[in-house]
C-alpha positions as CSV (number, residue, x, y, z in Angstrom):
1,X,0.0,0.0,0.0
2,X,2.8,2.4,0.9
3,X,4.5,1.7,-2.5
4,X,1.3,2.5,-4.3
5,X,0.8,5.7,-2.4
6,X,4.5,6.7,-3.0
7,X,4.1,6.0,-6.8
8,X,0.9,8.0,-6.9
9,X,2.5,10.9,-5.2
10,X,5.4,10.9,-7.7
11,X,2.9,10.7,-10.5
12,X,0.9,13.7,-9.1
13,X,4.1,15.6,-8.6
14,X,5.2,15.0,-12.2
15,X,1.8,16.1,-13.5
16,X,2.0,19.3,-11.3
17,X,5.5,20.0,-12.7
18,X,4.3,19.6,-16.2
19,X,1.3,21.8,-15.7
20,X,3.4,24.4,-14.0
21,X,6.0,24.3,-16.8
22,X,3.3,24.7,-19.4
23,X,1.8,27.6,-17.4
24,X,4.9,29.8,-17.6
25,X,6.8,28.5,-20.6
26,X,4.2,29.3,-23.3
27,X,3.6,33.0,-22.3
28,X,7.3,33.6,-21.7
29,X,8.3,32.3,-25.0
30,X,5.5,34.2,-26.7
31,X,6.8,37.3,-25.0
32,X,10.3,36.7,-26.4
33,X,8.8,36.4,-29.9
34,X,6.8,39.6,-29.5
35,X,9.9,41.4,-28.2
36,X,11.8,40.5,-31.4
37,X,9.1,42.2,-33.4
38,X,9.1,45.3,-31.3
39,X,5.5,44.7,-30.0
40,X,6.4,45.9,-26.5
41,X,2.9,46.3,-25.0
42,X,1.9,42.8,-26.1
43,X,5.3,41.4,-24.9
44,X,4.8,43.0,-21.5
45,X,1.4,41.4,-21.2
46,X,2.8,38.0,-21.8
47,X,5.7,38.6,-19.4
48,X,3.1,39.5,-16.7
49,X,1.2,36.3,-17.5
50,X,4.4,34.3,-17.0
51,X,4.9,36.1,-13.7
52,X,1.4,35.0,-12.5
53,X,2.5,31.3,-13.1
54,X,6.1,31.6,-11.8
55,X,6.7,34.8,-9.9
56,X,10.5,35.0,-9.3
57,X,13.2,35.6,-11.9
58,X,16.1,33.1,-11.8
59,X,19.5,33.1,-13.4
60,X,19.8,29.3,-12.9
61,X,18.9,26.8,-15.6
62,X,15.2,25.8,-15.6
63,X,14.0,22.3,-16.1
64,X,11.0,21.3,-18.2
65,X,9.4,18.0,-19.2
66,X,6.4,16.0,-18.3
67,X,8.2,13.3,-16.3
68,X,11.4,12.7,-14.5
69,X,12.8,10.7,-17.4
70,X,11.8,13.5,-19.8
71,X,13.4,16.4,-17.8
72,X,15.7,18.7,-19.8
73,X,17.2,22.2,-19.6
74,X,14.8,24.8,-20.9
75,X,16.3,26.9,-23.7
76,X,19.8,25.4,-23.1
77,X,19.9,26.8,-19.6
78,X,18.9,30.4,-20.3
79,X,17.8,32.6,-17.4
80,X,14.1,33.1,-16.6
81,X,13.6,36.9,-16.4
82,X,9.9,37.8,-16.7
83,X,10.1,40.7,-14.2
84,X,13.0,42.2,-15.9
85,X,11.3,41.6,-19.2
86,X,8.1,43.4,-18.1
87,X,10.2,46.4,-16.9
88,X,12.3,46.5,-20.1
89,X,9.2,46.3,-22.3
90,X,7.7,49.2,-20.3
91,X,11.0,51.2,-20.8
92,X,10.7,50.7,-24.5
93,X,7.0,51.8,-24.3
94,X,8.1,55.0,-22.5
95,X,10.1,55.9,-25.6
96,X,7.0,55.8,-27.7
97,X,4.7,57.5,-25.2
98,X,2.2,59.9,-26.8
99,X,2.7,62.6,-24.2
100,X,4.9,63.4,-21.2
101,X,2.2,62.4,-18.8
102,X,2.0,58.8,-20.2
103,X,5.8,58.7,-20.4
104,X,6.2,59.7,-16.7
105,X,3.6,57.0,-15.7
106,X,5.5,54.3,-17.7
107,X,8.9,55.4,-16.3
108,X,7.5,55.2,-12.8
109,X,6.4,51.6,-13.5
110,X,9.9,50.8,-14.8
111,X,11.5,52.3,-11.7
112,X,9.2,50.3,-9.4
113,X,9.7,47.0,-11.1
114,X,13.5,47.3,-11.5
115,X,14.0,48.8,-8.0
116,X,12.2,45.7,-6.6
117,X,14.6,43.4,-8.4
118,X,17.6,45.4,-7.1
119,X,16.2,45.4,-3.6
120,X,16.0,41.6,-3.8
121,X,19.7,41.4,-4.6
122,X,19.2,40.7,-8.3
123,X,21.7,43.3,-9.4
124,X,22.3,42.6,-13.0
125,X,24.2,45.1,-15.1
126,X,21.1,45.4,-17.3
127,X,18.7,46.0,-14.4
128,X,20.9,48.7,-12.9
129,X,21.6,50.2,-16.4
130,X,17.9,50.7,-17.3
131,X,17.0,51.7,-13.7
132,X,19.6,54.5,-13.8
133,X,18.3,55.5,-17.3
134,X,14.7,55.5,-16.1
135,X,15.6,57.7,-13.1
136,X,17.5,60.1,-15.3
137,X,14.6,60.3,-17.8
138,X,12.3,61.0,-14.9
139,X,14.4,63.9,-13.7
140,X,15.5,62.0,-10.6
141,X,19.2,62.7,-11.1
142,X,20.3,62.0,-7.5
143,X,18.7,58.5,-7.6
144,X,20.2,58.0,-11.1
145,X,23.7,58.7,-9.8
146,X,23.2,56.4,-6.8
147,X,22.3,53.5,-9.2
148,X,25.2,54.4,-11.5
149,X,27.6,54.1,-8.5
150,X,26.2,50.6,-7.8
151,X,26.7,49.8,-11.5
152,X,30.3,50.9,-11.4
153,X,31.0,48.7,-8.5
154,X,29.9,45.5,-10.3
155,X,32.8,43.5,-11.7
156,X,32.0,42.9,-15.4
157,X,30.3,39.6,-15.9
158,X,29.8,38.9,-12.2
159,X,26.3,40.3,-11.6
160,X,22.9,38.6,-11.6
161,X,22.2,37.2,-15.1
162,X,19.2,38.1,-17.2
163,X,17.8,36.7,-20.4
164,X,19.7,38.6,-23.2
165,X,17.1,37.4,-25.7
166,X,14.7,40.0,-24.3
167,X,16.8,42.9,-25.4
168,X,16.5,44.4,-28.9
169,X,19.6,44.4,-31.1
170,X,20.4,48.1,-30.7
171,X,20.5,48.0,-26.9
172,X,22.3,44.6,-27.0
173,X,25.0,46.1,-29.2
174,X,25.3,49.2,-26.9
175,X,25.7,47.0,-23.9
176,X,28.5,45.1,-25.5
177,X,30.3,48.3,-26.3
178,X,30.0,48.3,-30.1
179,X,28.3,51.7,-30.6
180,X,29.8,55.1,-30.9
181,X,28.3,58.5,-29.9
182,X,27.2,60.7,-32.8
183,X,28.8,64.0,-33.6
184,X,31.3,65.5,-36.0
185,X,35.0,65.8,-35.3
186,X,35.6,68.8,-33.0
187,X,32.0,69.0,-31.9
188,X,32.0,69.3,-28.1
189,X,28.4,68.2,-27.9
190,X,29.1,64.9,-29.6
191,X,26.5,62.4,-28.6
192,X,24.4,64.9,-26.7
193,X,20.9,63.9,-25.6
194,X,18.1,65.9,-27.3
195,X,15.3,67.5,-25.4
196,X,12.6,65.0,-24.2
197,X,14.7,62.1,-25.5
198,X,15.2,59.0,-23.3
199,X,18.8,58.6,-22.2
200,X,20.7,56.4,-24.5
201,X,21.9,53.0,-23.4
202,X,25.4,51.8,-23.3
203,X,28.6,53.4,-24.7
204,X,28.3,57.2,-25.1
205,X,25.4,57.5,-22.6
206,X,25.6,59.0,-19.1
207,X,23.8,56.0,-17.6
208,X,25.5,53.3,-19.7
209,X,27.9,50.6,-19.2
210,X,31.4,51.2,-20.8
211,X,32.9,47.7,-21.1
212,X,36.6,47.4,-20.5
213,X,38.8,46.3,-23.4
214,X,41.6,44.0,-22.6
215,X,44.1,45.5,-25.1
216,X,44.0,48.9,-23.5
217,X,46.6,49.9,-20.9
218,X,47.6,53.1,-19.1
219,X,50.7,54.4,-17.4
220,X,50.0,57.5,-15.2
221,X,52.9,59.4,-13.7
222,X,52.6,62.3,-11.2
223,X,55.8,63.9,-10.0
224,X,55.4,66.6,-7.4
225,X,59.1,66.4,-6.4
226,X,62.1,67.7,-8.3
227,X,60.3,71.1,-8.9
228,X,57.1,69.4,-10.1
229,X,53.7,70.9,-9.2
230,X,52.0,70.0,-5.9
231,X,48.9,68.7,-7.7
232,X,50.6,66.2,-9.9
233,X,50.0,63.2,-7.7
234,X,46.4,64.1,-7.3
235,X,46.0,64.1,-11.1
236,X,47.1,60.5,-11.3
237,X,44.2,59.4,-9.1
238,X,41.8,61.6,-11.0
239,X,42.8,60.3,-14.5
240,X,42.9,56.6,-13.2
241,X,39.3,56.9,-12.0
242,X,38.1,58.5,-15.2
243,X,39.8,55.9,-17.4
244,X,38.4,53.0,-15.4
245,X,34.9,54.4,-15.0
246,X,34.3,56.1,-18.3
247,X,36.8,55.0,-20.9
248,X,36.9,51.2,-20.9
249,X,40.3,50.7,-19.1
250,X,40.4,47.7,-16.7
251,X,41.7,48.7,-13.3
252,X,44.2,45.9,-13.6
253,X,45.7,47.5,-16.7
254,X,46.2,50.9,-15.2
255,X,49.6,51.6,-13.5
256,X,49.8,54.7,-11.4
257,X,53.2,56.1,-10.2
258,X,53.4,58.9,-7.7
259,X,56.8,60.6,-7.2
260,X,58.6,57.7,-8.9
261,X,62.3,57.7,-9.6
262,X,63.5,57.5,-13.2
263,X,64.4,53.8,-12.7
264,X,60.9,53.1,-11.4
265,X,59.4,54.8,-14.5
266,X,61.6,52.8,-16.8
267,X,60.7,49.6,-15.0
268,X,57.0,50.2,-15.1
269,X,57.0,51.0,-18.8
270,X,58.9,47.8,-19.6
271,X,56.6,45.7,-17.4
272,X,53.5,47.1,-19.0
273,X,54.8,46.6,-22.5
274,X,55.6,42.9,-21.7
275,X,52.0,42.4,-20.6
276,X,50.5,44.1,-23.6
277,X,49.5,42.3,-26.8
278,X,51.1,43.4,-30.0
279,X,49.4,46.4,-31.5
280,X,47.7,47.3,-28.3
281,X,46.8,50.7,-27.0
282,X,48.8,52.6,-24.3
283,X,47.7,55.9,-22.7
284,X,50.5,57.8,-21.0
285,X,49.8,60.7,-18.7
286,X,52.6,62.7,-17.2
287,X,52.2,65.6,-14.8
288,X,55.5,67.1,-13.5
289,X,58.5,68.9,-14.7
290,X,60.1,68.7,-18.1
291,X,62.5,70.3,-20.4
292,X,63.9,70.3,-23.9
293,X,67.7,69.9,-24.1
294,X,69.1,72.6,-26.5
295,X,72.2,70.4,-27.2
296,X,70.3,67.3,-28.4
297,X,66.9,68.7,-29.2
298,X,65.3,65.9,-27.0
299,X,62.5,66.2,-24.5
300,X,63.1,65.0,-20.9
301,X,60.7,64.3,-18.0
302,X,61.8,64.1,-14.4
303,X,61.7,61.5,-11.6
304,X,61.8,62.1,-7.9
305,X,65.6,61.7,-8.0
306,X,66.2,64.1,-11.0
307,X,68.2,67.3,-10.6
308,X,67.2,70.6,-12.2
309,X,68.5,71.0,-15.8
310,X,70.6,67.8,-15.4
311,X,69.4,65.6,-18.3
312,X,71.7,62.8,-17.2
313,X,69.4,62.4,-14.1
314,X,66.2,62.6,-16.2
315,X,64.3,60.3,-18.5
316,X,64.2,61.0,-22.2
317,X,60.7,61.1,-23.6
318,X,61.9,58.8,-26.4
319,X,63.0,56.2,-23.8
320,X,59.5,56.4,-22.3
321,X,58.0,55.5,-25.6
322,X,60.6,52.9,-26.7
323,X,59.2,49.8,-25.0
324,X,55.7,50.4,-26.5
325,X,57.1,51.3,-30.0
326,X,58.8,47.9,-30.0
327,X,55.4,46.2,-29.4
328,X,53.7,48.1,-32.3
329,X,51.5,49.9,-29.7
330,X,49.3,52.9,-30.4
331,X,50.6,55.5,-28.0
332,X,48.4,58.3,-26.8
333,X,50.6,60.7,-24.6
334,X,49.3,63.6,-22.5
335,X,51.8,66.0,-20.9
336,X,50.9,68.5,-18.1
337,X,54.2,70.4,-17.9
338,X,55.1,74.1,-17.7
339,X,56.6,75.1,-21.1
340,X,58.8,78.2,-20.6
341,X,60.8,79.2,-23.7
342,X,64.5,79.0,-23.0
343,X,67.1,81.6,-24.2
344,X,67.8,79.2,-27.0
345,X,64.1,79.3,-27.9
346,X,63.6,75.7,-26.9
347,X,60.6,74.4,-24.9
348,X,59.2,71.0,-23.9
349,X,57.3,69.3,-26.7
350,X,59.5,70.5,-29.5
351,X,60.8,66.9,-30.1
352,X,58.6,65.1,-32.6
353,X,59.3,61.3,-32.7
354,X,60.4,59.9,-36.0
355,X,59.2,56.3,-35.5
356,X,56.2,54.7,-33.9
357,X,52.4,55.3,-33.9
358,X,52.1,58.2,-31.5
359,X,49.6,61.0,-30.8
360,X,51.0,63.4,-28.2
361,X,49.3,66.4,-26.6
362,X,50.4,69.2,-24.3
363,X,48.3,70.8,-21.5
364,X,49.4,74.3,-22.6
365,X,51.0,76.2,-25.5
366,X,54.7,77.1,-25.6
367,X,55.5,79.8,-23.1
368,X,52.5,79.0,-20.9
369,X,52.3,77.5,-17.5
370,X,50.1,74.5,-16.5
371,X,47.7,76.0,-13.9
372,X,45.7,74.3,-11.1
373,X,42.1,74.2,-10.0
374,X,40.4,73.2,-6.8
375,X,37.7,70.5,-6.5
376,X,36.5,69.1,-3.1
377,X,39.3,70.9,-1.4
378,X,42.0,69.3,-3.5
379,X,44.2,70.9,-6.1
380,X,44.3,69.4,-9.6
381,X,45.8,70.4,-12.8
382,X,43.3,72.3,-15.0
383,X,44.2,70.1,-17.9
384,X,43.8,66.8,-15.9
385,X,40.5,68.0,-14.4
386,X,39.2,68.9,-17.9
387,X,40.3,65.5,-19.3
388,X,38.4,63.8,-16.5
389,X,35.3,65.8,-17.2
390,X,35.4,65.1,-20.9
391,X,35.9,61.4,-20.4
392,X,32.9,61.4,-18.0
393,X,30.8,63.2,-20.6
394,X,31.8,61.0,-23.6
395,X,31.7,57.6,-21.8
396,X,33.2,55.6,-24.6
397,X,35.7,52.7,-24.7
398,X,36.9,53.8,-28.1
399,X,37.5,57.6,-27.6
400,X,38.2,59.5,-30.9
401,X,41.4,61.4,-30.1
402,X,40.6,64.5,-32.1
403,X,37.1,64.8,-30.7
404,X,38.6,64.3,-27.2
405,X,41.3,66.9,-27.8
406,X,38.8,69.5,-29.0
407,X,36.4,68.9,-26.1
408,X,39.2,69.1,-23.6
409,X,40.4,72.3,-25.3
410,X,36.9,73.9,-24.8
411,X,36.7,72.6,-21.2
412,X,40.1,74.2,-20.3
413,X,39.4,77.5,-22.1
414,X,36.1,78.0,-20.3
415,X,37.8,77.5,-17.0
416,X,37.1,75.0,-14.2
417,X,35.9,75.6,-10.6
418,X,37.9,78.1,-8.5
419,X,41.4,77.6,-9.8
420,X,41.2,79.3,-13.2
421,X,42.3,77.9,-16.5
422,X,40.1,79.8,-18.9
423,X,42.3,82.2,-20.9
424,X,45.4,81.3,-18.8
425,X,46.4,78.2,-20.9
426,X,45.7,76.8,-24.3
427,X,45.9,73.0,-24.7
428,X,47.3,71.7,-28.0
429,X,45.6,69.4,-30.5
430,X,47.2,66.0,-31.2
431,X,50.6,65.9,-33.0
432,X,50.2,62.5,-34.7
433,X,53.0,60.4,-36.0
434,X,52.0,57.5,-38.3
435,X,48.5,57.7,-36.9
436,X,45.2,59.3,-38.0
437,X,43.7,62.0,-35.8
438,X,40.5,59.9,-35.9
439,X,42.3,57.1,-34.1
440,X,40.7,56.0,-30.8
441,X,42.2,55.4,-27.4
């Protein structure tokens, strides 16, 4: 009798599993089909129907089948994301809202649905991304920034997983970092959001993910000793944060040096070049003291152990480039250095490399100083501060160098915070060697 009862219980369980599977599978799969056609209201209704049968999203594989013997992974182990799907469909509907009242209503629905998922600990990159975008579109900028901060803290690929098949191809491409912001070369408003437009998603958008690219590296050097400016070491931290958050540089690929010796700079450059793939990208930022030697015509930067005007204690700029030139790297170099004109009419930056793929820029024109600004009580170079602001605005893992240089030019010329800039210094545009000014870093 017990065996019969146990067998009956198993049979009833299998029937219940089958019925349950049928109850959520069909509307969910129909929602995916509708999403592919852009029928977002109908897709949302089907996602809601699936939620009624199976309420919780899951990033684990789901099993379907009418019996234990027939059990199999559903859709090759894809996540089950009806709550995210309903929110995403509503976000797409908000873009097509007939008026601002309907749009605000739909954005509020998106926010409620996605915030619920985040509060449950289901912090997928996608949920945070569209939640930040919805808050921003709803003029809740403080909330949008708080969500963006959470998004920046998630290690790429480590968050809660959602069903990628829900997303349309445009948003999917943006999430993977394959889109570029619009705008002509030299246009400081490249990629700007138009009035009443929903924030764009992904690369180039203020609420988007900027995926790190493994072939991009950075060497950041700040020398406040050996007559270098006091703010140089602060600039290193500022640029490192901007590159990692907004420009697609992995934290592991950014090397920051504060008051290093010449030997330490050499060693760091060599070590980075050995880690880099052939034809990779290296961004070099140097803030400190520099000079052009009238005897050799070469530019030199200083280390903490350098002596004033003693080039034998300095590092030749060409030696800084050399390890990367040998790897066929694309070198993007930014120098924040005072550029006084010597009695021999020489100044830092006069040396133009003859080999390599290099774009080099100066924070100021010949004869000008590199000035400082103040932010949150800390001094920063006006040029470094402007660079960080432009990277934050562009949010792109393939930054066009000429667009970046022009935008930084305008940012410096208008002045930043309390410290000046403005008419005090004029950044240079790229001097490119064997490289187009449309190249990207």
